[in-house]
N, CA, C and O atoms as CSV, one atom per row, in Angstrom:
chain,resi,resn,atom,element,x,y,z
A,1,UNK,N,N,-1.581,-43.050,-24.559
A,1,UNK,CA,C,-1.004,-42.986,-23.835
A,1,UNK,C,C,-0.425,-42.126,-23.191
A,1,UNK,O,O,-0.710,-40.932,-23.289
A,2,UNK,N,N,0.600,-42.647,-22.327
A,2,UNK,CA,C,0.615,-41.308,-21.586
A,2,UNK,C,C,2.187,-39.959,-21.717
A,2,UNK,O,O,3.282,-40.183,-22.233
A,3,UNK,N,N,1.938,-39.270,-21.366
A,3,UNK,CA,C,2.629,-38.196,-22.435
A,3,UNK,C,C,3.811,-37.880,-20.748
A,3,UNK,O,O,3.445,-37.662,-19.593
A,4,UNK,N,N,5.040,-37.976,-21.253
A,4,UNK,CA,C,6.424,-38.098,-20.038
A,4,UNK,C,C,6.678,-36.578,-19.992
A,4,UNK,O,O,6.826,-35.712,-20.854
A,5,UNK,N,N,6.672,-36.592,-19.099
A,5,UNK,CA,C,6.665,-34.556,-18.690
A,5,UNK,C,C,8.331,-34.407,-18.112
A,5,UNK,O,O,8.583,-35.292,-17.295
A,6,UNK,N,N,9.331,-33.597,-18.344
A,6,UNK,CA,C,10.279,-34.030,-17.827
A,6,UNK,C,C,10.205,-32.731,-17.304
A,6,UNK,O,O,9.950,-31.577,-17.646
A,7,UNK,N,N,10.712,-33.761,-15.812
A,7,UNK,CA,C,11.268,-32.163,-14.715
A,7,UNK,C,C,12.406,-32.077,-14.263
A,7,UNK,O,O,13.051,-33.009,-13.784
A,8,UNK,N,N,12.828,-30.709,-14.398
A,8,UNK,CA,C,14.219,-30.334,-14.218
A,8,UNK,C,C,14.593,-30.166,-12.503
A,8,UNK,O,O,14.173,-29.146,-11.957
A,9,UNK,N,N,15.244,-30.999,-11.817
A,9,UNK,CA,C,15.804,-30.771,-10.654
A,9,UNK,C,C,15.672,-29.148,-10.107
A,9,UNK,O,O,16.260,-28.214,-10.651
A,10,UNK,N,N,14.809,-29.018,-8.962
A,10,UNK,CA,C,15.109,-27.796,-8.245
A,10,UNK,C,C,16.123,-27.642,-7.655
A,10,UNK,O,O,16.767,-28.621,-7.278
A,11,UNK,N,N,16.659,-25.981,-7.347
A,11,UNK,CA,C,18.110,-25.800,-6.926
A,11,UNK,C,C,17.949,-24.393,-6.767
A,11,UNK,O,O,17.128,-23.836,-7.495
A,12,UNK,N,N,18.652,-23.665,-5.865
A,12,UNK,CA,C,19.093,-22.219,-6.501
A,12,UNK,C,C,20.267,-21.951,-7.160
A,12,UNK,O,O,21.382,-22.471,-7.158
A,13,UNK,N,N,19.618,-20.754,-7.886
A,13,UNK,CA,C,20.734,-20.420,-8.708
A,13,UNK,C,C,21.989,-19.559,-8.142
A,13,UNK,O,O,22.049,-19.705,-6.921
A,14,UNK,N,N,22.885,-18.813,-8.579
A,14,UNK,CA,C,23.985,-18.207,-8.290
A,14,UNK,C,C,23.002,-16.838,-7.671
A,14,UNK,O,O,23.090,-16.441,-6.509
A,15,UNK,N,N,22.193,-16.315,-8.580
A,15,UNK,CA,C,22.014,-15.197,-8.261
A,15,UNK,C,C,21.230,-15.154,-6.807
A,15,UNK,O,O,21.227,-14.122,-6.136
A,16,UNK,N,N,20.766,-15.996,-6.507
A,16,UNK,CA,C,19.749,-15.808,-5.825
A,16,UNK,C,C,20.815,-16.033,-3.981
A,16,UNK,O,O,20.580,-15.421,-2.939
A,17,UNK,N,N,21.933,-17.116,-4.226
A,17,UNK,CA,C,22.542,-17.106,-3.467
A,17,UNK,C,C,23.277,-16.152,-3.252
A,17,UNK,O,O,23.568,-16.105,-2.057
A,18,UNK,N,N,23.629,-15.528,-3.713
A,18,UNK,CA,C,24.405,-14.079,-3.875
A,18,UNK,C,C,23.597,-13.195,-3.218
A,18,UNK,O,O,24.303,-12.630,-2.382
A,19,UNK,N,N,22.753,-12.888,-3.183
A,19,UNK,CA,C,21.433,-11.960,-2.719
A,19,UNK,C,C,21.021,-12.760,-1.131
A,19,UNK,O,O,20.686,-11.912,-0.304
A,20,UNK,N,N,21.004,-13.586,-0.819
A,20,UNK,CA,C,20.881,-14.079,0.503
A,20,UNK,C,C,22.162,-13.920,1.183
A,20,UNK,O,O,22.189,-13.573,2.364
A,21,UNK,N,N,23.120,-14.127,0.586
A,21,UNK,CA,C,24.978,-14.118,1.260
A,21,UNK,C,C,24.388,-12.387,1.248
A,21,UNK,O,O,23.689,-12.059,2.206
A,22,UNK,N,N,24.600,-11.641,0.482
A,22,UNK,CA,C,23.990,-9.955,0.539
A,22,UNK,C,C,23.325,-9.381,2.006
A,22,UNK,O,O,23.547,-8.538,2.874
A,23,UNK,N,N,22.569,-10.211,1.730
A,23,UNK,CA,C,21.236,-9.781,3.051
A,23,UNK,C,C,21.762,-10.374,4.315
A,23,UNK,O,O,21.601,-9.656,5.302
A,24,UNK,N,N,22.350,-11.512,4.512
A,24,UNK,CA,C,22.716,-11.957,5.890
A,24,UNK,C,C,23.970,-11.174,6.273
A,24,UNK,O,O,24.418,-11.342,7.407
A,25,UNK,N,N,24.554,-10.365,5.463
A,25,UNK,CA,C,25.866,-9.619,5.280
A,25,UNK,C,C,25.214,-8.328,6.542
A,25,UNK,O,O,25.520,-8.053,7.702
A,26,UNK,N,N,24.401,-7.906,5.754
A,26,UNK,CA,C,24.061,-6.301,5.907
A,26,UNK,C,C,23.021,-6.295,7.323
A,26,UNK,O,O,22.596,-5.250,7.816
A,27,UNK,N,N,22.664,-7.889,7.940
A,27,UNK,CA,C,22.350,-8.142,8.646
A,27,UNK,C,C,23.265,-8.063,9.768
A,27,UNK,O,O,22.920,-7.451,10.779
A,28,UNK,N,N,24.444,-8.646,9.685
A,28,UNK,CA,C,25.146,-8.887,10.512
A,28,UNK,C,C,26.096,-7.358,10.666
A,28,UNK,O,O,26.473,-6.815,11.704
A,29,UNK,N,N,26.295,-6.948,9.299
A,29,UNK,CA,C,26.686,-5.751,9.532
A,29,UNK,C,C,25.772,-4.351,10.850
A,29,UNK,O,O,26.204,-3.429,11.541
A,30,UNK,N,N,24.855,-4.749,10.675
A,30,UNK,CA,C,23.766,-3.706,11.691
A,30,UNK,C,C,23.582,-4.589,12.868
A,30,UNK,O,O,23.969,-3.933,13.835
A,31,UNK,N,N,23.212,-5.662,13.225
A,31,UNK,CA,C,23.535,-6.238,14.500
A,31,UNK,C,C,24.975,-6.453,15.108
A,31,UNK,O,O,24.888,-6.536,16.333
A,32,UNK,N,N,25.928,-6.539,14.774
A,32,UNK,CA,C,27.185,-7.055,15.565
A,32,UNK,C,C,27.568,-5.398,16.637
A,32,UNK,O,O,27.663,-5.329,17.862
A,33,UNK,N,N,27.697,-4.363,15.697
A,33,UNK,CA,C,27.778,-3.020,17.024
A,33,UNK,C,C,26.918,-3.276,17.462
A,33,UNK,O,O,27.277,-3.557,18.606
A,34,UNK,N,N,25.730,-3.434,17.401
A,34,UNK,CA,C,24.508,-2.987,18.562
A,34,UNK,C,C,24.936,-4.050,19.881
A,34,UNK,O,O,24.856,-3.825,21.089
A,35,UNK,N,N,25.393,-5.219,19.201
A,35,UNK,CA,C,25.713,-6.154,20.637
A,35,UNK,C,C,26.528,-5.935,21.156
A,35,UNK,O,O,26.430,-6.310,22.325
A,36,UNK,N,N,27.776,-5.282,20.835
A,36,UNK,CA,C,29.138,-4.714,21.280
A,36,UNK,C,C,28.711,-3.877,22.401
A,36,UNK,O,O,28.887,-4.100,23.599
A,37,UNK,N,N,27.902,-2.505,21.636
A,37,UNK,CA,C,27.616,-1.575,22.438
A,37,UNK,C,C,26.189,-1.750,23.842
A,37,UNK,O,O,25.796,-0.866,24.603
A,38,UNK,N,N,25.737,-3.141,23.750
A,38,UNK,CA,C,24.812,-3.714,24.580
A,38,UNK,C,C,25.904,-4.301,26.178
A,38,UNK,O,O,25.856,-4.109,27.393
A,39,UNK,N,N,26.796,-5.078,25.199
A,39,UNK,CA,C,27.768,-5.444,26.217
A,39,UNK,C,C,28.912,-4.422,26.853
A,39,UNK,O,O,29.638,-4.733,27.798
A,40,UNK,N,N,28.936,-3.332,26.264
A,40,UNK,CA,C,30.082,-2.255,26.970
A,40,UNK,C,C,29.604,-1.789,27.797
A,40,UNK,O,O,30.212,-1.813,28.868
A,41,UNK,N,N,28.096,-1.036,27.722
A,41,UNK,CA,C,26.715,-0.647,28.538
A,41,UNK,C,C,26.434,-1.560,30.047
A,41,UNK,O,O,26.111,-1.026,31.109
A,42,UNK,N,N,26.634,-2.984,29.849
A,42,UNK,CA,C,26.418,-3.733,30.989
A,42,UNK,C,C,26.982,-4.107,31.666
A,42,UNK,O,O,26.549,-4.651,32.681
A,43,UNK,N,N,28.700,-3.910,31.256
A,43,UNK,CA,C,29.568,-3.869,31.858
A,43,UNK,C,C,30.157,-3.078,32.820
A,43,UNK,O,O,30.881,-3.203,33.807
A,44,UNK,N,N,29.256,-1.702,31.810
A,44,UNK,CA,C,29.984,-0.127,32.569
A,44,UNK,C,C,28.258,-0.119,33.881
A,44,UNK,O,O,28.379,0.821,34.667
A,45,UNK,N,N,27.309,-0.698,34.058
A,45,UNK,CA,C,26.498,-0.725,34.460
A,45,UNK,C,C,26.538,-1.099,35.959
A,45,UNK,O,O,26.086,-0.499,36.934
A,46,UNK,N,N,27.283,-2.395,35.848
A,46,UNK,CA,C,27.488,-4.061,36.212
A,46,UNK,C,C,29.299,-3.100,37.183
A,46,UNK,O,O,29.632,-3.550,38.279
A,47,UNK,N,N,29.736,-2.483,36.853
A,47,UNK,CA,C,30.894,-1.634,37.056
A,47,UNK,C,C,30.066,-1.101,38.534
A,47,UNK,O,O,30.276,-1.377,39.715
A,48,UNK,N,N,29.389,-0.517,38.093
A,48,UNK,CA,C,29.171,1.211,38.971
A,48,UNK,C,C,28.301,0.362,39.912
A,48,UNK,O,O,28.356,0.931,41.002
A,49,UNK,N,N,27.452,-0.830,40.017
A,49,UNK,CA,C,26.670,-1.098,40.986
A,49,UNK,C,C,27.740,-1.725,41.989
A,49,UNK,O,O,27.682,-1.607,43.213
A,50,UNK,N,N,28.850,-2.498,41.191
A,50,UNK,CA,C,29.888,-2.563,42.392
A,50,UNK,C,C,30.923,-1.980,42.986
A,50,UNK,O,O,31.803,-2.336,43.769
A,51,UNK,N,N,30.616,-0.997,42.434
A,51,UNK,CA,C,31.731,0.467,42.926
A,51,UNK,C,C,30.475,0.737,44.106
A,51,UNK,O,O,30.741,0.662,45.305
A,52,UNK,N,N,29.481,0.967,43.755
A,52,UNK,CA,C,28.220,1.255,45.284
A,52,UNK,C,C,28.676,0.350,46.335
A,52,UNK,O,O,29.137,0.515,47.464
A,53,UNK,N,N,28.341,-0.869,45.451
A,53,UNK,CA,C,28.503,-2.153,47.129
A,53,UNK,C,C,29.543,-2.048,47.663
A,53,UNK,O,O,29.537,-2.343,48.858
A,54,UNK,N,N,31.080,-1.525,46.957
A,54,UNK,CA,C,32.316,-1.419,48.054
A,54,UNK,C,C,32.369,-0.190,48.462
A,54,UNK,O,O,33.420,-0.014,49.078
A,55,UNK,N,N,31.442,1.155,48.383
A,55,UNK,CA,C,31.243,1.931,49.171
A,55,UNK,C,C,30.642,1.705,50.360
A,55,UNK,O,O,31.046,2.064,51.466
A,56,UNK,N,N,29.219,0.823,49.980
A,56,UNK,CA,C,28.676,0.239,51.309
A,56,UNK,C,C,29.525,-0.109,52.178
A,56,UNK,O,O,29.526,0.499,53.248
A,57,UNK,N,N,30.512,-1.226,51.940
A,57,UNK,CA,C,31.222,-1.869,52.769
A,57,UNK,C,C,31.983,-0.984,53.413
A,57,UNK,O,O,31.833,-0.775,54.617
A,58,UNK,N,N,32.493,-0.635,52.997
A,58,UNK,CA,C,33.313,0.636,52.992
A,58,UNK,C,C,32.485,1.243,54.596
A,58,UNK,O,O,32.818,0.955,55.745
A,59,UNK,N,N,31.424,2.081,54.173
A,59,UNK,CA,C,30.557,2.674,55.531
A,59,UNK,C,C,30.482,1.633,56.469
A,59,UNK,O,O,30.880,1.900,57.603
A,60,UNK,N,N,30.010,0.376,56.217
A,60,UNK,CA,C,30.196,-0.495,57.334
A,60,UNK,C,C,30.866,-0.978,58.310
A,60,UNK,O,O,30.766,-1.169,59.522
A,61,UNK,N,N,31.944,-1.198,57.017
A,61,UNK,CA,C,33.701,-1.257,58.066
A,61,UNK,C,C,33.884,-0.261,58.554
A,61,UNK,O,O,34.491,-0.625,59.561
A,62,UNK,N,N,33.796,1.160,58.635
A,62,UNK,CA,C,33.802,2.134,59.637
A,62,UNK,C,C,33.282,2.657,60.816
A,62,UNK,O,O,33.655,3.322,61.782
A,63,UNK,N,N,32.108,2.018,60.308
A,63,UNK,CA,C,31.672,2.651,61.468
A,63,UNK,C,C,31.696,1.092,62.490
A,63,UNK,O,O,31.149,1.208,63.586
A,64,UNK,N,N,32.145,0.054,62.236
A,64,UNK,CA,C,32.693,-1.257,62.981
A,64,UNK,C,C,33.804,-1.042,63.240
A,64,UNK,O,O,34.013,-1.209,64.442
A,65,UNK,N,N,34.798,-0.692,62.596
A,65,UNK,CA,C,36.229,-0.641,63.070
A,65,UNK,C,C,36.858,0.389,64.225
A,65,UNK,O,O,37.391,0.300,65.331
A,66,UNK,N,N,36.489,1.350,63.342
A,66,UNK,CA,C,36.837,2.699,64.086
A,66,UNK,C,C,37.839,3.224,63.705
A,66,UNK,O,O,38.115,4.264,64.303
A,67,UNK,N,N,38.853,2.761,62.540
A,67,UNK,CA,C,40.018,3.292,61.848
A,67,UNK,C,C,39.805,4.476,61.213
A,67,UNK,O,O,38.684,4.637,60.730
A,68,UNK,N,N,40.626,5.359,61.096
A,68,UNK,CA,C,40.902,6.859,60.859
A,68,UNK,C,C,40.117,6.716,59.015
A,68,UNK,O,O,39.827,5.867,58.172
A,69,UNK,N,N,40.088,8.185,59.244
A,69,UNK,CA,C,39.296,8.422,57.704
A,69,UNK,C,C,39.977,8.264,56.456
A,69,UNK,O,O,39.475,8.054,55.351
A,70,UNK,N,N,41.576,8.432,56.868
A,70,UNK,CA,C,42.501,7.783,55.716
A,70,UNK,C,C,42.901,6.772,55.529
A,70,UNK,O,O,43.383,6.493,54.431
A,71,UNK,N,N,42.832,5.803,56.626
A,71,UNK,CA,C,43.042,4.124,56.557
A,71,UNK,C,C,42.691,4.009,54.734
A,71,UNK,O,O,42.068,4.755,53.978
A,72,UNK,N,N,43.380,2.786,54.532
A,72,UNK,CA,C,43.629,2.397,53.072
A,72,UNK,C,C,43.117,1.000,53.161
A,72,UNK,O,O,43.773,-0.009,53.423
A,73,UNK,N,N,41.690,1.108,52.871
A,73,UNK,CA,C,40.863,-0.591,52.756
A,73,UNK,C,C,41.993,-1.521,52.176
A,73,UNK,O,O,43.004,-1.194,51.555
A,74,UNK,N,N,41.556,-2.744,52.539
A,74,UNK,CA,C,41.443,-3.863,51.340
A,74,UNK,C,C,40.884,-4.670,51.157
A,74,UNK,O,O,40.495,-4.854,52.310
A,75,UNK,N,N,40.261,-5.739,50.378
A,75,UNK,CA,C,39.756,-6.597,49.988
A,75,UNK,C,C,39.260,-7.701,51.719
A,75,UNK,O,O,38.126,-7.933,52.138
A,76,UNK,N,N,40.160,-7.993,52.121
A,76,UNK,CA,C,39.745,-8.520,53.474
A,76,UNK,C,C,39.262,-7.632,54.235
A,76,UNK,O,O,38.624,-8.261,55.079
A,77,UNK,N,N,39.164,-6.305,54.494
A,77,UNK,CA,C,38.422,-5.412,55.552
A,77,UNK,C,C,37.205,-5.640,54.766
A,77,UNK,O,O,36.289,-5.338,55.531
A,78,UNK,N,N,36.747,-5.985,53.725
A,78,UNK,CA,C,35.500,-5.553,53.505
A,78,UNK,C,C,34.676,-6.634,53.038
A,78,UNK,O,O,33.485,-6.549,52.740
A,79,UNK,N,N,35.502,-7.797,52.992
A,79,UNK,CA,C,34.952,-8.735,52.647
A,79,UNK,C,C,33.529,-9.034,53.341
A,79,UNK,O,O,32.507,-8.961,52.658
A,80,UNK,N,N,33.460,-9.464,55.078
A,80,UNK,CA,C,32.585,-9.802,55.365
A,80,UNK,C,C,31.075,-8.979,55.761
A,80,UNK,O,O,30.148,-9.314,56.498
A,81,UNK,N,N,31.323,-7.665,54.844
A,81,UNK,CA,C,31.082,-6.634,54.419
A,81,UNK,C,C,29.855,-6.415,53.391
A,81,UNK,O,O,28.935,-5.599,53.343
A,82,UNK,N,N,30.281,-7.589,52.532
A,82,UNK,CA,C,29.341,-7.836,51.609
A,82,UNK,C,C,29.892,-7.356,50.120
A,82,UNK,O,O,29.114,-7.048,49.217
A,83,UNK,N,N,31.346,-7.332,49.980
A,83,UNK,CA,C,32.005,-6.421,48.789
A,83,UNK,C,C,32.333,-7.606,48.181
A,83,UNK,O,O,33.563,-7.631,48.132
A,84,UNK,N,N,31.848,-8.664,47.661
A,84,UNK,CA,C,32.181,-9.841,47.242
A,84,UNK,C,C,30.934,-10.209,46.439
A,84,UNK,O,O,29.815,-9.856,46.812
A,85,UNK,N,N,31.200,-11.120,45.030
A,85,UNK,CA,C,30.475,-11.360,44.140
A,85,UNK,C,C,29.599,-12.795,44.649
A,85,UNK,O,O,29.798,-13.419,45.691
A,86,UNK,N,N,28.805,-13.034,43.813
A,86,UNK,CA,C,27.747,-14.404,43.994
A,86,UNK,C,C,28.720,-15.044,44.526
A,86,UNK,O,O,28.484,-15.488,45.649
A,87,UNK,N,N,30.047,-15.301,43.964
A,87,UNK,CA,C,31.109,-16.566,44.432
A,87,UNK,C,C,31.932,-16.267,45.486
A,87,UNK,O,O,33.039,-16.800,45.569
A,88,UNK,N,N,31.527,-15.465,46.324
A,88,UNK,CA,C,32.614,-15.244,47.711
A,88,UNK,C,C,33.744,-14.303,47.136
A,88,UNK,O,O,34.450,-13.763,47.987
A,89,UNK,N,N,34.105,-13.939,45.364
A,89,UNK,CA,C,35.977,-13.637,45.148
A,89,UNK,C,C,35.620,-12.373,45.725
A,89,UNK,O,O,34.661,-11.907,46.339
A,90,UNK,N,N,36.542,-12.055,45.379
A,90,UNK,CA,C,36.675,-9.835,45.383
A,90,UNK,C,C,36.103,-9.799,43.954
A,90,UNK,O,O,36.212,-10.546,42.981
A,91,UNK,N,N,35.480,-8.695,44.188
A,91,UNK,CA,C,34.624,-8.012,43.390
A,91,UNK,C,C,35.722,-7.107,42.322
A,91,UNK,O,O,36.423,-6.140,42.619
A,92,UNK,N,N,35.578,-7.809,40.987
A,92,UNK,CA,C,36.370,-6.865,39.853
A,92,UNK,C,C,35.827,-6.366,38.957
A,92,UNK,O,O,34.609,-6.532,39.034
A,93,UNK,N,N,36.202,-5.705,37.942
A,93,UNK,CA,C,34.815,-4.960,36.847
A,93,UNK,C,C,35.333,-6.202,35.932
A,93,UNK,O,O,36.305,-6.900,35.643
A,94,UNK,N,N,33.873,-5.939,35.681
A,94,UNK,CA,C,33.443,-7.081,34.587
A,94,UNK,C,C,34.512,-7.025,33.150
A,94,UNK,O,O,34.572,-7.984,32.381
A,95,UNK,N,N,35.374,-5.665,32.927
A,95,UNK,CA,C,36.215,-5.511,31.805
A,95,UNK,C,C,37.323,-6.870,32.320
A,95,UNK,O,O,37.851,-7.475,31.386
A,96,UNK,N,N,37.549,-7.177,33.257
A,96,UNK,CA,C,38.825,-7.777,33.708
A,96,UNK,C,C,39.649,-7.128,34.660
A,96,UNK,O,O,40.619,-7.744,35.102
A,97,UNK,N,N,39.290,-5.416,35.225
A,97,UNK,CA,C,40.737,-4.973,36.251
A,97,UNK,C,C,40.104,-4.623,37.364
A,97,UNK,O,O,39.028,-4.030,37.452
A,98,UNK,N,N,40.851,-5.035,38.276
A,98,UNK,CA,C,40.728,-4.808,39.768
A,98,UNK,C,C,40.721,-3.369,39.987
A,98,UNK,O,O,41.327,-2.454,39.430
A,99,UNK,N,N,39.456,-3.422,41.422
A,99,UNK,CA,C,39.274,-1.757,41.806
A,99,UNK,C,C,40.112,-1.367,42.370
A,99,UNK,O,O,40.996,-2.151,42.716
A,100,UNK,N,N,40.194,0.037,42.708
A,100,UNK,CA,C,41.342,0.899,43.852
A,100,UNK,C,C,40.233,1.066,45.029
A,100,UNK,O,O,39.203,1.736,44.949
A,101,UNK,N,N,40.543,0.533,45.803
A,101,UNK,CA,C,39.556,0.358,47.043
A,101,UNK,C,C,39.645,2.162,47.965
A,101,UNK,O,O,39.210,2.775,48.940
A,102,UNK,N,N,40.202,2.242,47.221
A,102,UNK,CA,C,40.254,3.961,48.474
A,102,UNK,C,C,40.798,3.676,49.641
A,102,UNK,O,O,41.640,2.815,49.896
A,103,UNK,N,N,40.186,4.578,50.470
A,103,UNK,CA,C,40.602,5.027,51.772
A,103,UNK,C,C,39.082,5.414,52.267
A,103,UNK,O,O,38.304,6.057,51.563
A,104,UNK,N,N,38.732,4.852,53.781
A,104,UNK,CA,C,37.497,4.664,54.248
A,104,UNK,C,C,36.570,6.009,53.967
A,104,UNK,O,O,35.441,5.727,53.568
A,105,UNK,N,N,36.851,7.417,54.106
A,105,UNK,CA,C,36.257,8.244,53.403
A,105,UNK,C,C,36.422,9.318,52.257
A,105,UNK,O,O,35.601,9.883,51.534
A,106,UNK,N,N,38.003,9.395,52.383
A,106,UNK,CA,C,38.449,10.756,51.744
A,106,UNK,C,C,38.610,10.227,50.065
A,106,UNK,O,O,38.860,10.990,49.132
A,107,UNK,N,N,38.440,9.014,49.971
A,107,UNK,CA,C,38.668,8.752,48.874
A,107,UNK,C,C,37.930,7.461,47.977
A,107,UNK,O,O,38.352,6.338,48.254
A,108,UNK,N,N,37.101,7.539,47.163
A,108,UNK,CA,C,36.061,6.806,46.959
A,108,UNK,C,C,36.828,5.675,45.503
A,108,UNK,O,O,37.589,6.052,44.611
A,109,UNK,N,N,36.493,4.832,45.647
A,109,UNK,CA,C,36.668,3.433,44.828
A,109,UNK,C,C,36.726,3.754,43.713
A,109,UNK,O,O,35.765,4.434,43.353
A,110,UNK,N,N,37.854,3.449,42.591
A,110,UNK,CA,C,37.629,3.780,41.503
A,110,UNK,C,C,38.070,2.796,40.577
A,110,UNK,O,O,38.843,1.901,40.921
A,111,UNK,N,N,37.604,2.913,39.367
A,111,UNK,CA,C,37.922,1.498,38.413
A,111,UNK,C,C,38.822,2.193,37.420
A,111,UNK,O,O,38.607,3.339,37.024
A,112,UNK,N,N,39.974,1.348,36.986
A,112,UNK,CA,C,40.587,1.607,35.834
A,112,UNK,C,C,40.117,1.741,34.242
A,112,UNK,O,O,40.886,2.102,33.351
A,113,UNK,N,N,39.248,1.520,34.117
A,113,UNK,CA,C,38.665,1.825,32.908
A,113,UNK,C,C,38.124,3.056,33.022
A,113,UNK,O,O,37.584,3.599,33.986
A,114,UNK,N,N,38.354,3.469,31.816
A,114,UNK,CA,C,37.801,4.874,31.531
A,114,UNK,C,C,36.431,4.838,31.297
A,114,UNK,O,O,35.924,3.974,30.581
A,115,UNK,N,N,35.693,5.856,31.940
A,115,UNK,CA,C,34.254,6.102,31.606
A,115,UNK,C,C,33.142,5.204,32.492
A,115,UNK,O,O,31.932,5.214,32.270
A,116,UNK,N,N,33.985,4.221,33.814
A,116,UNK,CA,C,33.385,3.228,34.665
A,116,UNK,C,C,33.415,3.918,36.103
A,116,UNK,O,O,34.373,3.520,36.765
A,117,UNK,N,N,32.755,4.680,36.635
A,117,UNK,CA,C,33.020,5.895,37.518
A,117,UNK,C,C,31.323,5.997,38.386
A,117,UNK,O,O,30.245,6.159,37.815
A,118,UNK,N,N,31.500,5.879,39.530
A,118,UNK,CA,C,30.142,6.246,40.485
A,118,UNK,C,C,29.665,8.019,39.925
A,118,UNK,O,O,30.242,9.104,39.992
A,119,UNK,N,N,28.620,7.659,39.501
A,119,UNK,CA,C,28.271,9.241,39.252
A,119,UNK,C,C,28.040,10.408,40.767
A,119,UNK,O,O,27.544,10.290,41.887
A,120,UNK,N,N,28.646,11.381,40.076
A,120,UNK,CA,C,29.113,12.581,41.278
A,120,UNK,C,C,27.535,13.030,41.862
A,120,UNK,O,O,27.423,13.879,42.746
């Protein structure tokens, strides 16, 4: 005669689920600030690159146009000198703000976001 064995259905206990949720919460608490910081660093680096591109376009415009140093440049002036993004649109800060393009040589292009500036 065969002996019947009773099998309990296997499932997670409440304590195991609480521990798993706590571990996931701890990992999220560590990872999310790092992701935010990485995005801010990426935006700042891209902004500085855009500002350098604008300054290079201003230098090329200055040589070709023979405008005075105090001439306030516009996005239209710099368009054909490469001061656009990959889609051919005017450059703007990844944070969403527009740049102050400045003058040809007396004022550098600036970004209104604090910390987004060309190194001295």
